[in-house]
TORKOL-4160 file (C-alpha; in steps of 0.2 Angstrom, whole numbers, padded with zeros to 4 digits, m for minus):
168
<pt num="1" X="m0470" Y="m0407" Z="m0016"/>
<pt num="2" X="m0464" Y="m0398" Z="m0001"/>
<pt num="3" X="m0459" Y="m0406" Z="0015"/>
<pt num="4" X="m0457" Y="m0396" Z="0031"/>
<pt num="5" X="m0451" Y="m0400" Z="0048"/>
<pt num="6" X="m0460" Y="m0392" Z="0061"/>
<pt num="7" X="m0454" Y="m0376" Z="0071"/>
<pt num="8" X="m0445" Y="m0377" Z="0087"/>
<pt num="9" X="m0456" Y="m0384" Z="0101"/>
<pt num="10" X="m0456" Y="m0382" Z="0120"/>
<pt num="11" X="m0453" Y="m0399" Z="0127"/>
<pt num="12" X="m0462" Y="m0402" Z="0143"/>
<pt num="13" X="m0456" Y="m0418" Z="0152"/>
<pt num="14" X="m0473" Y="m0420" Z="0160"/>
<pt num="15" X="m0483" Y="m0418" Z="0144"/>
<pt num="16" X="m0485" Y="m0431" Z="0131"/>
<pt num="17" X="m0474" Y="m0427" Z="0115"/>
<pt num="18" X="m0490" Y="m0426" Z="0105"/>
<pt num="19" X="m0495" Y="m0410" Z="0115"/>
<pt num="20" X="m0479" Y="m0400" Z="0114"/>
<pt num="21" X="m0482" Y="m0383" Z="0108"/>
<pt num="22" X="m0471" Y="m0372" Z="0097"/>
<pt num="23" X="m0459" Y="m0360" Z="0105"/>
<pt num="24" X="m0467" Y="m0343" Z="0102"/>
<pt num="25" X="m0449" Y="m0335" Z="0103"/>
<pt num="26" X="m0446" Y="m0344" Z="0086"/>
<pt num="27" X="m0462" Y="m0343" Z="0076"/>
<pt num="28" X="m0454" Y="m0329" Z="0066"/>
<pt num="29" X="m0443" Y="m0343" Z="0058"/>
<pt num="30" X="m0459" Y="m0351" Z="0051"/>
<pt num="31" X="m0467" Y="m0335" Z="0045"/>
<pt num="32" X="m0451" Y="m0331" Z="0035"/>
<pt num="33" X="m0452" Y="m0348" Z="0026"/>
<pt num="34" X="m0469" Y="m0343" Z="0019"/>
<pt num="35" X="m0462" Y="m0332" Z="0006"/>
<pt num="36" X="m0452" Y="m0347" Z="m0001"/>
<pt num="37" X="m0466" Y="m0360" Z="m0001"/>
<pt num="38" X="m0479" Y="m0361" Z="m0015"/>
<pt num="39" X="m0497" Y="m0361" Z="m0011"/>
<pt num="40" X="m0502" Y="m0379" Z="m0010"/>
<pt num="41" X="m0514" Y="m0389" Z="0000"/>
<pt num="42" X="m0507" Y="m0392" Z="0018"/>
<pt num="43" X="m0506" Y="m0409" Z="0026"/>
<pt num="44" X="m0499" Y="m0411" Z="0043"/>
<pt num="45" X="m0496" Y="m0423" Z="0058"/>
<pt num="46" X="m0508" Y="m0424" Z="0072"/>
<pt num="47" X="m0494" Y="m0418" Z="0084"/>
<pt num="48" X="m0497" Y="m0400" Z="0091"/>
<pt num="49" X="m0481" Y="m0393" Z="0085"/>
<pt num="50" X="m0484" Y="m0399" Z="0067"/>
<pt num="51" X="m0502" Y="m0392" Z="0067"/>
<pt num="52" X="m0496" Y="m0375" Z="0073"/>
<pt num="53" X="m0482" Y="m0375" Z="0060"/>
<pt num="54" X="m0494" Y="m0380" Z="0046"/>
<pt num="55" X="m0506" Y="m0366" Z="0050"/>
<pt num="56" X="m0493" Y="m0353" Z="0044"/>
<pt num="57" X="m0495" Y="m0361" Z="0027"/>
<pt num="58" X="m0514" Y="m0363" Z="0026"/>
<pt num="59" X="m0528" Y="m0372" Z="0034"/>
<pt num="60" X="m0521" Y="m0390" Z="0036"/>
<pt num="61" X="m0528" Y="m0407" Z="0034"/>
<pt num="62" X="m0522" Y="m0417" Z="0049"/>
<pt num="63" X="m0516" Y="m0434" Z="0044"/>
<pt num="64" X="m0509" Y="m0444" Z="0059"/>
<pt num="65" X="m0499" Y="m0455" Z="0048"/>
<pt num="66" X="m0487" Y="m0440" Z="0047"/>
<pt num="67" X="m0483" Y="m0442" Z="0066"/>
<pt num="68" X="m0465" Y="m0444" Z="0072"/>
<pt num="69" X="m0458" Y="m0462" Z="0073"/>
<pt num="70" X="m0464" Y="m0471" Z="0088"/>
<pt num="71" X="m0450" Y="m0474" Z="0100"/>
<pt num="72" X="m0447" Y="m0474" Z="0119"/>
<pt num="73" X="m0438" Y="m0460" Z="0128"/>
<pt num="74" X="m0419" Y="m0461" Z="0126"/>
<pt num="75" X="m0405" Y="m0450" Z="0133"/>
<pt num="76" X="m0394" Y="m0455" Z="0118"/>
<pt num="77" X="m0406" Y="m0449" Z="0104"/>
<pt num="78" X="m0393" Y="m0444" Z="0092"/>
<pt num="79" X="m0384" Y="m0461" Z="0093"/>
<pt num="80" X="m0400" Y="m0471" Z="0092"/>
<pt num="81" X="m0407" Y="m0460" Z="0078"/>
<pt num="82" X="m0391" Y="m0463" Z="0068"/>
<pt num="83" X="m0392" Y="m0482" Z="0070"/>
<pt num="84" X="m0411" Y="m0481" Z="0066"/>
<pt num="85" X="m0408" Y="m0471" Z="0050"/>
<pt num="86" X="m0395" Y="m0484" Z="0044"/>
<pt num="87" X="m0410" Y="m0496" Z="0045"/>
<pt num="88" X="m0403" Y="m0505" Z="0061"/>
<pt num="89" X="m0418" Y="m0512" Z="0071"/>
<pt num="90" X="m0419" Y="m0504" Z="0088"/>
<pt num="91" X="m0429" Y="m0512" Z="0102"/>
<pt num="92" X="m0446" Y="m0502" Z="0105"/>
<pt num="93" X="m0444" Y="m0492" Z="0090"/>
<pt num="94" X="m0457" Y="m0492" Z="0075"/>
<pt num="95" X="m0450" Y="m0502" Z="0061"/>
<pt num="96" X="m0442" Y="m0491" Z="0047"/>
<pt num="97" X="m0452" Y="m0499" Z="0034"/>
<pt num="98" X="m0468" Y="m0496" Z="0043"/>
<pt num="99" X="m0464" Y="m0477" Z="0046"/>
<pt num="100" X="m0459" Y="m0475" Z="0027"/>
<pt num="101" X="m0475" Y="m0484" Z="0022"/>
<pt num="102" X="m0485" Y="m0472" Z="0032"/>
<pt num="103" X="m0478" Y="m0457" Z="0023"/>
<pt num="104" X="m0479" Y="m0465" Z="0006"/>
<pt num="105" X="m0498" Y="m0468" Z="0010"/>
<pt num="106" X="m0500" Y="m0450" Z="0014"/>
<pt num="107" X="m0491" Y="m0444" Z="m0001"/>
<pt num="108" X="m0501" Y="m0456" Z="m0012"/>
<pt num="109" X="m0517" Y="m0450" Z="m0005"/>
<pt num="110" X="m0514" Y="m0431" Z="m0005"/>
<pt num="111" X="m0503" Y="m0429" Z="m0020"/>
<pt num="112" X="m0494" Y="m0412" Z="m0023"/>
<pt num="113" X="m0495" Y="m0403" Z="m0006"/>
<pt num="114" X="m0485" Y="m0396" Z="0008"/>
<pt num="115" X="m0482" Y="m0409" Z="0021"/>
<pt num="116" X="m0478" Y="m0404" Z="0039"/>
<pt num="117" X="m0471" Y="m0417" Z="0049"/>
<pt num="118" X="m0456" Y="m0422" Z="0060"/>
<pt num="119" X="m0437" Y="m0425" Z="0057"/>
<pt num="120" X="m0434" Y="m0443" Z="0059"/>
<pt num="121" X="m0450" Y="m0449" Z="0049"/>
<pt num="122" X="m0446" Y="m0436" Z="0035"/>
<pt num="123" X="m0428" Y="m0441" Z="0034"/>
<pt num="124" X="m0433" Y="m0460" Z="0032"/>
<pt num="125" X="m0445" Y="m0456" Z="0018"/>
<pt num="126" X="m0435" Y="m0443" Z="0009"/>
<pt num="127" X="m0420" Y="m0455" Z="0009"/>
<pt num="128" X="m0431" Y="m0469" Z="0002"/>
<pt num="129" X="m0436" Y="m0458" Z="m0013"/>
<pt num="130" X="m0419" Y="m0449" Z="m0016"/>
<pt num="131" X="m0406" Y="m0462" Z="m0014"/>
<pt num="132" X="m0392" Y="m0450" Z="m0014"/>
<pt num="133" X="m0398" Y="m0444" Z="0003"/>
<pt num="134" X="m0386" Y="m0449" Z="0018"/>
<pt num="135" X="m0400" Y="m0451" Z="0031"/>
<pt num="136" X="m0390" Y="m0449" Z="0047"/>
<pt num="137" X="m0381" Y="m0434" Z="0040"/>
<pt num="138" X="m0397" Y="m0426" Z="0033"/>
<pt num="139" X="m0406" Y="m0429" Z="0050"/>
<pt num="140" X="m0392" Y="m0420" Z="0060"/>
<pt num="141" X="m0392" Y="m0405" Z="0048"/>
<pt num="142" X="m0411" Y="m0403" Z="0049"/>
<pt num="143" X="m0417" Y="m0386" Z="0056"/>
<pt num="144" X="m0432" Y="m0382" Z="0066"/>
<pt num="145" X="m0441" Y="m0377" Z="0055"/>
<pt num="146" X="m0434" Y="m0383" Z="0038"/>
<pt num="147" X="m0442" Y="m0384" Z="0021"/>
<pt num="148" X="m0437" Y="m0396" Z="0007"/>
<pt num="149" X="m0444" Y="m0396" Z="m0011"/>
<pt num="150" X="m0445" Y="m0413" Z="m0020"/>
<pt num="151" X="m0447" Y="m0414" Z="m0039"/>
<pt num="152" X="m0444" Y="m0431" Z="m0045"/>
<pt num="153" X="m0428" Y="m0436" Z="m0037"/>
<pt num="154" X="m0421" Y="m0419" Z="m0034"/>
<pt num="155" X="m0422" Y="m0413" Z="m0016"/>
<pt num="156" X="m0418" Y="m0394" Z="m0013"/>
<pt num="157" X="m0419" Y="m0385" Z="0003"/>
<pt num="158" X="m0430" Y="m0369" Z="0003"/>
<pt num="159" X="m0425" Y="m0355" Z="0003"/>
<pt num="160" X="m0407" Y="m0356" Z="0000"/>
<pt num="161" X="m0407" Y="m0370" Z="m0014"/>
<pt num="162" X="m0394" Y="m0381" Z="m0005"/>
<pt num="163" X="m0394" Y="m0399" Z="m0011"/>
<pt num="164" X="m0398" Y="m0413" Z="m0001"/>
<pt num="165" X="m0385" Y="m0422" Z="0010"/>
<pt num="166" X="m0377" Y="m0435" Z="m0001"/>
<pt num="167" X="m0364" Y="m0448" Z="m0001"/>
<pt num="168" X="m0356" Y="m0440" Z="m0016"/>
């Protein structure tokens, strides 16, 4: 299975985050990943930036369960995300277990595929299936876009073969 974080988006303060588009100045980064990602069915979030990213890899099936973690706007996202990824409950944020369960359901329903989603929800899920992943570190090191191949409990970044962020 391949897990891809969407490409760089253009954030519009007056536009709901579900509608943020990819930044056309950075779509070459997504196109370059295509050479390293096997041909598989493509499943993506219903958020525009994920759909636009997924289309580089094939005709996607949209599954809203791959959307980003539900949370209110915060100016201290990095700090809140680190706490959240350590499983601390945060007021107004979707529970970690609910977010992980959504992705587990998608993977169960679609099997071997390319999954295009978002940084926080992907980090939660991948850390739950690869115990060596240090979730807060993994999240801070994610790129836009980023691709990870998961085989059993082995998680490798594509294309450079870098191992997952671990406690070791």
